[in-house]
N, C-alpha and C positions, 0 to 999 in steps of 0.2 A: 073328123075334127078332134075328137078326144085323143086320138093317137098322136096327132101333131102337137098338142099341148103337153102331153107326157114327155115327148122327145125334147121339147123346148125347155121344160123344167130340168131335165137331166143335163142338158147343155149348160143352162144357167148355173146349176150346182157344180158342175165340173169347172166352169170358169171361176166361180167364187172360191172353190177349193184351191185352184191353181194360183190365184192371187194371194191367198194365205200362205201357200208354200214358198212363194217367191220373196216373202217378207219385204214388200215394198214399204219404205219408210219415208214419209214426206219430209222429215227433218234432214234426211240425207240428200234430198233434192233441193231444199231451200237453203239459201245462204244464211250464215250466222253473222250477226253484227256485234262487234265489240263496242261497248258504249262507255262513256264517261259523263260526268256532270256537264251541263251546258256551259258553265263558267270555268271549267278546267281549261287552262291555256293550251294544252296539248291538242293538236288537230289531226295528227296522223301517227299511228303506231305500226311498225313492221311486225311480222309474225315472230321474229327474233325478240323484239322488245316485249311482246305479249308473253312469250315463253319465259323470258327472264323475270317478268313481273310475277307470273303464276308459279315460278319455281324458287322463290325466295332470294333471287339475285338482285332485284331492284325493289327497294322498300319505300322510296319516296319519289314524288314527281319532281321535275326539274326545278320547280319553285320551292322545294323543301317540304311540301305538305306530305304527310304519310298517306300511303296507298291502302285502301280497304278493298279486299278482293271479295267478289261474289261469284258463287258457283251454283249451278243447278243440281238437283238431286242426282245421285249416281245412276238411277235407272231412266233418267230423262234422255230421249234420243238426241237432243241438241248437245247435251254434255258429251255424249259419245262422239259426235262430229267434232266438237271443239277439242276434246282430249286427243283424239286420233290425229287430227290435222295440225294442231298447233303444238301440242306437247309430245306427239309421237308415241303415245301410250294409251292403253285402254283406261276408261274411268276407274276400274277396279285397281289397276296398277298405281294410278295417281293417288287414289285414296289410301292405298297401302303405304305408299311412300310418305304421305303426309302424316299418317298415324305413327309411323316409325319416327319421324322428325319430332312429333309431339311427345312421344314416350321418352325420347332421348334428350328432350328439352332443347332441340335445335330448330324448332319451327319458329321463325322470327315473325312471320306474317301469314298464318294459315287462312285459306279462304273460308268465308261464311257461306253455308249452304242454304239456299232458298228453295221453297217448294215449287215455285213456278216463275215464269218470265215477268209477270206483272209485278211480283214482289221485287225482283231485281231492278226493274225500271223505276219503281217507287223509291227504293233505297238509293240508287245511283242519282236520281233526280234531287234528293234532299241532302246527300253527302258530297261535299266538294271533292274529296279525295277518292271517291269510289270508282271502281271499274267492274264491269260484268259483261256477260254476253247473252244475247237473246236472238230470236229469229229476226231476219231483216224486216219482215212484214210487221213485226211487233214494234220495232224501233223507228221505222220509216215514218216521217211526219210528226214524230213526238218532239215537241220543242223543249221539253225539260231535260232531254239527254242529247248527247252528240255522238254520232257514229265515227269512230276513229280507225276502224278496220272492218273489212268485209271478208269473210272466209268462205270460199266457194266449196 
């Protein structure tokens, strides 16, 4: 009986180690929701629209209100998904480009970085012109924000 438990422990350790090596990341499995304030008249944004908003090309909503961008911390897995899939760049590359724009005084509307999704939801829910991204599960059912795009 003891020999069977020892073998079972070894198998469990090997499986746990294998999972760590494969770097399974739930953020890469879950969809990312792009959100705006519930009262924002925009109901749908394409990936192209979002890219242009997050790269200084679109600064105002169609109704003329200024856009406030919210970003997650550079090491957040959701930011990695958003940056790679929407902006086509790593979060480090995006941060570098924003830093360059700030240094050269060309950053018209740099994103504000928040520590977590709950802070982004809170900011977007109280600021009419705000846009941010969070996990779909965090945004789903939240009546203070509106999902305008889902990134798979």
